[in-house]
C-alpha positions in Angstrom: 86.3 136.3 172.0 89.7 135.5 173.5 90.6 139.2 174.2 87.4 139.5 176.2 88.3 136.4 178.2 91.8 137.9 178.9 90.2 141.2 180.2 87.8 139.2 182.4 90.8 137.3 183.8 92.6 140.6 184.5 89.5 141.9 186.2 89.4 138.8 188.4 93.1 139.2 189.1 93.9 135.9 187.4 97.0 137.1 185.7 98.5 133.7 184.9 95.5 132.6 182.9 95.2 136.1 181.3 98.9 136.0 180.2 98.6 132.4 178.8 95.5 133.3 176.8 97.1 136.5 175.6 100.0 134.5 174.2 97.4 132.6 172.1 96.3 135.8 170.2 97.9 135.1 166.9 97.0 135.0 163.2 97.8 131.6 161.9 97.4 132.1 158.1 100.3 133.3 155.9 98.3 135.1 153.2 97.8 138.5 154.8 100.7 140.4 156.5 98.4 143.3 157.5 96.1 141.0 159.4 99.1 139.3 161.0 100.5 142.7 162.1 97.1 143.6 163.5 97.0 140.5 165.7 100.6 141.1 166.8 99.7 144.6 167.9 96.6 143.3 169.6 98.5 140.6 171.5 101.2 143.2 172.6 98.6 145.7 173.7 96.8 143.1 175.8 100.0 141.8 177.4 101.1 145.3 178.1 97.7 145.8 179.8 98.1 142.7 182.0 101.6 143.4 183.3 100.8 146.9 184.8 97.6 145.5 186.4 99.6 142.7 187.9 102.3 145.2 189.2 99.5 147.3 190.7 98.0 144.3 192.5 101.2 142.7 193.8 103.8 145.4 193.6 105.7 143.5 190.9 104.9 141.4 187.9 106.2 137.9 187.1 105.2 138.3 183.5 107.0 140.5 181.0 105.9 143.4 178.8 106.2 143.0 175.0 108.1 145.6 172.9 
């Protein structure tokens, strides 16, 4: 699963790949807004996990948190 790959990248301190993969977490069908919202929340949660890990490792992050 893509989220697992992102977490593995974070654990390996490969923040660029993790961020790129996290951006791909998206629901592509238009027929269910609840599922779309779930994927949006998941993507935001994962990105907001990556950025602090990157800040902790390097003292700053080149990637941005999502609101």
